[in-house]
One Martini backbone bead per residue (centre of mass of N, CA, C, O) as a GRO file, in nm:
protein
  166
    1UNK     BB    1  13.259   7.007  12.917
    2UNK     BB    2  13.455   6.786  13.015
    3UNK     BB    3  13.413   6.817  13.318
    4UNK     BB    4  13.102   6.764  13.305
    5UNK     BB    5  13.122   6.473  13.208
    6UNK     BB    6  13.278   6.362  13.442
    7UNK     BB    7  13.076   6.445  13.655
    8UNK     BB    8  12.839   6.285  13.541
    9UNK     BB    9  12.972   6.005  13.580
   10UNK     BB   10  13.017   6.034  13.888
   11UNK     BB   11  12.715   6.068  13.956
   12UNK     BB   12  12.643   5.781  13.865
   13UNK     BB   13  12.801   5.648  14.083
   14UNK     BB   14  12.653   5.785  14.322
   15UNK     BB   15  12.369   5.671  14.257
   16UNK     BB   16  12.443   5.398  14.373
   17UNK     BB   17  12.550   5.474  14.660
   18UNK     BB   18  12.262   5.588  14.755
   19UNK     BB   19  12.127   5.277  14.729
   20UNK     BB   20  12.322   5.086  14.840
   21UNK     BB   21  12.402   4.834  15.032
   22UNK     BB   22  12.665   4.761  15.212
   23UNK     BB   23  12.665   4.446  15.163
   24UNK     BB   24  12.636   4.470  14.845
   25UNK     BB   25  12.900   4.630  14.778
   26UNK     BB   26  13.090   4.362  14.876
   27UNK     BB   27  12.979   4.152  14.692
   28UNK     BB   28  13.049   3.869  14.543
   29UNK     BB   29  13.025   3.829  14.179
   30UNK     BB   30  12.983   3.608  13.927
   31UNK     BB   31  12.917   3.814  13.701
   32UNK     BB   32  13.215   3.960  13.798
   33UNK     BB   33  13.427   3.744  13.862
   34UNK     BB   34  13.413   3.822  14.195
   35UNK     BB   35  13.335   4.096  14.197
   36UNK     BB   36  13.239   4.415  14.297
   37UNK     BB   37  13.112   4.710  14.305
   38UNK     BB   38  13.337   4.832  14.482
   39UNK     BB   39  13.576   4.756  14.289
   40UNK     BB   40  13.484   4.930  14.056
   41UNK     BB   41  13.479   5.195  14.201
   42UNK     BB   42  13.769   5.204  14.292
   43UNK     BB   43  13.897   5.197  14.011
   44UNK     BB   44  13.784   5.467  13.918
   45UNK     BB   45  13.877   5.654  14.151
   46UNK     BB   46  14.186   5.595  14.130
   47UNK     BB   47  14.229   5.731  13.853
   48UNK     BB   48  14.153   6.014  13.944
   49UNK     BB   49  14.355   6.033  14.173
   50UNK     BB   50  14.609   5.999  14.002
   51UNK     BB   51  14.560   6.259  13.838
   52UNK     BB   52  14.477   6.485  14.075
   53UNK     BB   53  14.662   6.356  14.346
   54UNK     BB   54  14.950   6.341  14.272
   55UNK     BB   55  15.295   6.340  14.388
   56UNK     BB   56  15.395   6.357  14.074
   57UNK     BB   57  15.440   6.617  13.921
   58UNK     BB   58  15.343   6.556  13.585
   59UNK     BB   59  15.298   6.247  13.667
   60UNK     BB   60  15.134   5.951  13.525
   61UNK     BB   61  15.057   5.624  13.694
   62UNK     BB   62  14.819   5.386  13.699
   63UNK     BB   63  14.990   5.127  13.792
   64UNK     BB   64  15.087   5.287  14.083
   65UNK     BB   65  14.845   5.295  14.236
   66UNK     BB   66  14.651   5.310  14.487
   67UNK     BB   67  14.500   5.059  14.702
   68UNK     BB   68  14.186   5.147  14.833
   69UNK     BB   69  13.978   4.954  15.031
   70UNK     BB   70  13.768   5.169  15.126
   71UNK     BB   71  13.640   5.205  14.838
   72UNK     BB   72  13.516   4.891  14.845
   73UNK     BB   73  13.386   4.899  15.167
   74UNK     BB   74  13.285   5.221  15.170
   75UNK     BB   75  13.037   5.412  15.075
   76UNK     BB   76  13.078   5.690  15.213
   77UNK     BB   77  13.370   5.727  15.140
   78UNK     BB   78  13.320   5.722  14.831
   79UNK     BB   79  13.137   5.964  14.821
   80UNK     BB   80  13.337   6.169  14.937
   81UNK     BB   81  13.560   6.127  14.726
   82UNK     BB   82  13.397   6.212  14.482
   83UNK     BB   83  13.358   6.501  14.576
   84UNK     BB   84  13.658   6.573  14.562
   85UNK     BB   85  13.690   6.521  14.260
   86UNK     BB   86  13.486   6.729  14.164
   87UNK     BB   87  13.629   6.969  14.290
   88UNK     BB   88  13.892   6.932  14.127
   89UNK     BB   89  13.774   6.960  13.846
   90UNK     BB   90  13.647   7.248  13.881
   91UNK     BB   91  13.957   7.376  13.919
   92UNK     BB   92  14.027   7.339  13.639
   93UNK     BB   93  14.190   7.567  13.383
   94UNK     BB   94  14.416   7.381  13.244
   95UNK     BB   95  14.604   7.207  12.979
   96UNK     BB   96  14.827   7.038  13.100
   97UNK     BB   97  15.119   6.894  13.089
   98UNK     BB   98  15.206   6.541  13.076
   99UNK     BB   99  15.335   6.236  13.204
  100UNK     BB  100  15.293   5.915  13.075
  101UNK     BB  101  15.304   5.602  13.254
  102UNK     BB  102  15.375   5.265  13.133
  103UNK     BB  103  15.346   4.905  13.169
  104UNK     BB  104  15.509   4.668  12.941
  105UNK     BB  105  15.674   4.393  12.968
  106UNK     BB  106  15.868   4.533  13.193
  107UNK     BB  107  15.820   4.824  13.048
  108UNK     BB  108  15.864   5.152  13.034
  109UNK     BB  109  15.634   5.401  12.916
  110UNK     BB  110  15.664   5.724  12.768
  111UNK     BB  111  15.429   6.005  12.742
  112UNK     BB  112  15.259   6.252  12.614
  113UNK     BB  113  15.022   6.467  12.771
  114UNK     BB  114  14.708   6.565  12.924
  115UNK     BB  115  14.463   6.650  13.118
  116UNK     BB  116  14.231   6.630  12.913
  117UNK     BB  117  14.306   6.353  12.802
  118UNK     BB  118  14.274   6.208  13.082
  119UNK     BB  119  13.985   6.279  13.131
  120UNK     BB  120  13.883   6.128  12.885
  121UNK     BB  121  13.983   5.854  12.974
  122UNK     BB  122  13.820   5.849  13.241
  123UNK     BB  123  13.544   5.856  13.117
  124UNK     BB  124  13.567   5.592  12.955
  125UNK     BB  125  13.638   5.416  13.201
  126UNK     BB  126  13.375   5.466  13.348
  127UNK     BB  127  13.180   5.362  13.142
  128UNK     BB  128  13.280   5.080  13.136
  129UNK     BB  129  13.212   5.015  13.438
  130UNK     BB  130  12.914   5.091  13.424
  131UNK     BB  131  12.837   4.874  13.220
  132UNK     BB  132  12.904   4.643  13.403
  133UNK     BB  133  12.721   4.721  13.643
  134UNK     BB  134  12.456   4.718  13.463
  135UNK     BB  135  12.446   4.402  13.461
  136UNK     BB  136  12.440   4.331  13.780
  137UNK     BB  137  12.205   4.490  13.914
  138UNK     BB  138  11.944   4.344  13.800
  139UNK     BB  139  12.033   4.062  13.911
  140UNK     BB  140  12.114   4.146  14.232
  141UNK     BB  141  11.992   4.473  14.253
  142UNK     BB  142  11.666   4.566  14.182
  143UNK     BB  143  11.645   4.828  14.383
  144UNK     BB  144  11.815   4.967  14.178
  145UNK     BB  145  11.814   5.274  14.009
  146UNK     BB  146  11.854   5.333  13.668
  147UNK     BB  147  11.928   5.509  13.424
  148UNK     BB  148  11.889   5.497  13.090
  149UNK     BB  149  12.210   5.605  13.048
  150UNK     BB  150  12.351   5.398  13.199
  151UNK     BB  151  12.668   5.314  13.063
  152UNK     BB  152  12.682   5.542  12.850
  153UNK     BB  153  12.800   5.707  12.606
  154UNK     BB  154  12.752   6.002  12.464
  155UNK     BB  155  12.769   5.904  12.166
  156UNK     BB  156  12.545   5.690  12.204
  157UNK     BB  157  12.316   5.875  12.291
  158UNK     BB  158  12.321   6.048  12.035
  159UNK     BB  159  12.265   5.823  11.835
  160UNK     BB  160  11.995   5.723  11.955
  161UNK     BB  161  11.844   5.986  11.896
  162UNK     BB  162  11.863   5.966  11.583
  163UNK     BB  163  11.697   5.691  11.566
  164UNK     BB  164  11.421   5.812  11.681
  165UNK     BB  165  11.368   6.030  11.461
  166UNK     BB  166  11.381   5.845  11.185
   0.00000   0.00000   0.00000
């Protein structure tokens, strides 16, 4: 179920990529404080990359992730990379333990975590960025169709369903 939710959110990202014009993908938007849709997509994809393809087996540090500018500049490259992430997610079979490293105020903090916990974090991180993107798209790129639930967490979608029934 967890992997399916992560994949669902990544498919939401791809739904934008399938529609957005290349030049719009890289446009700096005042609404996003100068960021582009591509920068937000890059940020989401890099967190999954850090978790799933990191070279330090068993250690995840989102702060030291690679900043791959192709992800924010090239729609097709981003689509293909998301397909690789989805493939990697589908292959996960166990909730392995990992060490999560973060840096705050110039000090590294290490804590135990797990693959499933970090997938959960990445889901919520993706939803956060999709919510931001969902603000900019109708303002700047109204030709892009967003699903009704685009940018909403699953818990919010479930809550909204209960409000419509009552």
